N, C-alpha and C positions, 0 to 999 in steps of 0.2 A: 470368418469375421468380416463384416463389411464396415468400412470406416468412412467418416465424413468430417471435413473441417480441418485438414492438415495439408493444404496445397503449398508447395514450396514457392517462395516469393520470386517474382521476375526481376526485382531490383532491390538492392540492399541500401537503405538510406544512411545507416550508420554502421561502419564496420566494427563488429563486436570486439575484435582483437585490440581496438584502440581504447577500450574501457579499462581504466586503472582503478582497481578496487581498494588500493591503499592510498592514504593521504600523500600527495606529492610534496607538501611542506607541513612541518609540524609547528604549531603555534599555540599560544594560550587561547582560552575560549573567547568568542566575540561578545558583542553587546547584547544586552537584554532588549525587550521590545515594549514600548508604551502600549497600554490598553486604551484604545481611542473610542470608548463607549462601552460596547459589550463584545470586545474583539479577542478575548482570551482563546476562543476556539481556533482562531486564525493564527494567532501568535504561536501556539504549540506546533502547528503543522509547518509554519515557516521555519521554526527552529529545527524540527526533526529533519526537514529536507536540507537545510543548511549543513547539517552534520551527517548527511548521507555521502560518504567519501566519493564514490564514482560520479555522483551528480555534481557535488561541489567542485571536484577536479575539472569537470567539463565546463561548468559555468564560469569558473575563475579563468579558464583559458580564453574566454571571450570568442570561442569558435562560432557561436550562433550569431551574435550581433554583427560580427564582421561581414557576414554575407546576408543579413536579414534585410529584406526590402519591404517588410510589411508596413502598411500605412496604419496609424492608429494603434489599437490594442495588440500587444504581443506578450504573452505570458512568459516566454523564454527570456526576452529582453528584460522584463520586470524582475524575474528571478536572478538573472545574471547580476543586475544592478544591486538587488537586495543582498545577495550572498556576499558580494564584494564589500558592501557597506558594513554588514554585520561583522565580518571576519577581520576587516582592516581598520575599523573605526577605533578612534582613541576614546570615544565617548562610552559611558557605561551602559547607556540605553539609546536606542534610536526609534523614530516613528516610522512604521511601515506605510508611509503615505501613498505610494504608487499603487500598492495592493488594494488599499481602502478605496482609492479613487476609482479603480476599475473593477470593484467587487461585482457590479451588476453584469459584467462580461464573463466573470468566472462561474457564477451560478446565482441562485435566487437567495442572495445574502444582502443584509443591510447592516451598516456599522453599529446601529443602536439597538439591534434586535439580536438576542443570543442565538448562536448557530451551533451546528453539530460538527465537531472536529473531523469525524470520519467522512461526512459528506463533503466538507471543505477539502480534505485530502483528495478524494475521488475527483472532484470538480477541478482542482488545481492541476493534477496530473493529466487530466483530460485536456485542459486548456493548453498545457505545455506540449502535449502530444500533437494537438491541432496546429500549434505554432510551428512544429517541426515539419508538418506536411505542407505548409504554405509555400507556394512556388513550385510544388511538384503536382502536376495535374495528371489525370488518368492513371492513378496507381491502383493496382489490384489490392484487395484487402490484405493479403499476406505480405505484400511489400510495405503497406502502411504500418504493419506491425514490426517493422525493422527500425523504427525511430529510436533515438537514444533513450527515450522514456520507456518504450517497450523492451529495449535491450537490457535496461537496468532492472525494472520492476516487473516485467512481463514473464509469465510462464503459461503452460497449457494444462488444463484439467481434462482428464478423459472420463466420460460417462459410459460405462459398459452396461448396456441394457440387454437382459436375456428374456426372450419370450418364454413364458412358462408353459405355453401349449406345444410349440414345435422345437423349443430349446435353441433356436437360432440366436447368435450373439451379434449385437450391433454396437459399434463404437462411434461416439460423437466427441469431437474435440472442441474445446472452447478456450480462448485466450483469457487470462486474468491478470489484473494488476495488484489485487489484494485478495485475501481470503477472509470471509466472514464466518465465524464459528459460533454455533449455538453453545451456550455454556450452562443451560439449565441442567442441574445434576452433575456438572463436571467440576472436579476439584482441582484439576491442573490442565495446562495447555496440552499435555500428552493425551489425557483422557478425552479432551474435546476433539483432538485430531483423530484419535481412534474412532470416535463416534462419527466423524466426518467421512471416514473411508469404509464404514461398516455397510454391508449390503442392506438395501432398503427395498420394501415393496413399493412399486409405483402406485401412488394414491388411486384408490378405486374410482374416484370421480374423474381422474385424468387418465383413463385407460390408454395404453400405448398401442399405436396402430402398427401391427406387424406386417411388413411388406411381403412376407412369405405366406402367412395365414390369410392375408388380404382382409383382416378385420381387426377391431379393437380387442386387445387381449390383456390379461393380467401379466405383469412383468416384474423382474427385480432389477435393481440398478445399483452399481457400485461406482462411486466417484473417487478417482485417485489423481495425484499430481503426476502428470505425464512428462512434463519438462519443467524442471525446478528453476525458479528465477534467480538472478544474482542477488537481488534484495527481496526478502520475503516480508510482506506487510500483513499482519494479522489483526483483525478487529474481533475483540471478544464481545459478542452481541449482548450488551447489558440491557437493551430495551425489551421489556416484557410487553409484547403487543397486546396481550389480553387485558392488562391492567395499566398501561402507561406508567407503572412504577418501574424503578430501576432494579435490576438484579445486582445486589451489591455484595454477593459472596466473594470470598477470596478464591482466586484461580491462580495456582502456583505456576510460575514460568521459569525456565532455566536460563542461565547466561549462555550456555552452548546447547544447540539443538541439532539433532540428526534427523533430517527430513526423510531419509531413505525408507523407513517402515511405512510411510504414507504415500509412496509412489507406485506407479504401475509395475515396477520391477523391484519389489521389496527386498530381494536377496542380494542386490548389487553392493558396490562399495558405498561406505557412508557418504552422505552429502551434508557437510557440517556448516552450521551457521553460528554467528556470534551476535549477541544482542548489542545494539548500539543506541537505541532510543526507545522511550516508553512514554505514552501519553496517559495521564491520570485524570479522571473526572471525579469531583467531589459534589455531593448534593444528593437528595433523595429521589428526584425525578430526572429524567434525561433532558428535559427541556430547560431547566434552570441550572443552578450550580456553577461550578468554576472548573476550568481546565488548567493544568500546568504539566510540565514534562521533565524528563531526565534525558540528557544526551551525553554521549561520550565524545569529548573533543579530540582534535588531532594529536594532542599530547598524551592521549591514553587515559586521561582522568575523567571521571563522571561528574556532571554538574546538574543541580536542580535549577530549572529555568522557569520562573514564575513571573510572567510579564517582565517588569524591569529588572527583577533581581536574578542574579546568576551566582549560585553558591556551590562550592565543591562538596561532594558527598561520597560515601563509600558504596561499593557495589551491593553490600547487604541491604542498604536503604532502598536502592533501586529495585531489588528483587522482592521487597516486602510490600509492594503497593497494590492498590485496587486498580489494576491496569485496564485500560480501554483499548489502546492500540499498542502493538508491539512491532518494532522494526528490527529485523535480523539481516545481516549481510554475510555472504559466503566468504 
C-alpha cells in the first residue's frame, strides 16, 4: 500500500488536550437572533456554533482575542464577541450586526439575498481557521491543520484506490471539516453513510493513472473515515442538481450515532456521538424557503430557534424533522 497526504505536523498550534467537550458552565439558553433582511441562513449557523460545547468553551475563555493582533476583520474575534453576547444577554433577541457588517469577508453573501446555510457554515469555519493562522507564517500544511477549528471539526478521510489491472492499492488521505452525503434513495442517515463507504468504480471518464502500470486504468475506490473528528457535521445533500428542485424525503437520524462501521477499521471499539444541533430547511427549492434550527443548550434541554424565537421542545420533535445539517459531538 502506498499512502499520500498524512505527514505529521512540525508544529501544533492548539494542544488538543486543552479541548473541553463538556460545557464548563450550565445555564439557560441564550438570545434569539433578529433576521436582518434574508439572514435566516446565517442565524441558524451562528446558533449551532454557539451551542457547540468545545467551541463555546474556547470562545468564552477569550483566549483568542487576548493575543490577537489582526488589523480589521477577524472571524475569531467576531465569534468570541457574538457567543458571549448571545449566552450572557438579558435580551430575548439580539442583532448579529458584526457578522452582517463583515459578510463580504466571510464569503459571497449579501444580507438581502437568501443564502445557503451549509455554504455559510463552510465559509465561517474557514474564516475562523484563517484567523487562527494569522501571525504564524511559514507553516507546513499539516501544522495549519492543528488550529482549534481543525482540532474540533476536522477529521481525515481515506480514499483507497485499487488498480483493477495490477491490483496495487493506493491510499490518499484528505482532511475534512464536514461530510456531504448523497440522500437519493436513502431512508436514514445510516443508509446514506453505508452508501458513502461502499466500493465504487472510478468513473470511466476520469480513469485513474496507475503509477505501477504507467497508464490510465479502471480502478475501484473505497472512501472511509480514517480519523474521526471530535464534532461531526453532516450535510444531507437535498439539492437535486439535475432539477434544481429539493429532495424533501424524510431521512431518519438517531440521537446517538456510532461512526465505527464507516471507518477504515470497522471492527474496533465504538466511536459514539450524540446529536446536539439540527438545521432544517422549509420550502420547495433550495434557493428560497426558510431555515430554522434545534439546539441543545448547556442545561441539557432542546430548543427550537427560529430567528428571534427560542422555545423549548422535546427530543422527539427534534428527531422528526426534514433535516439539512446534523451536528454530532463525541
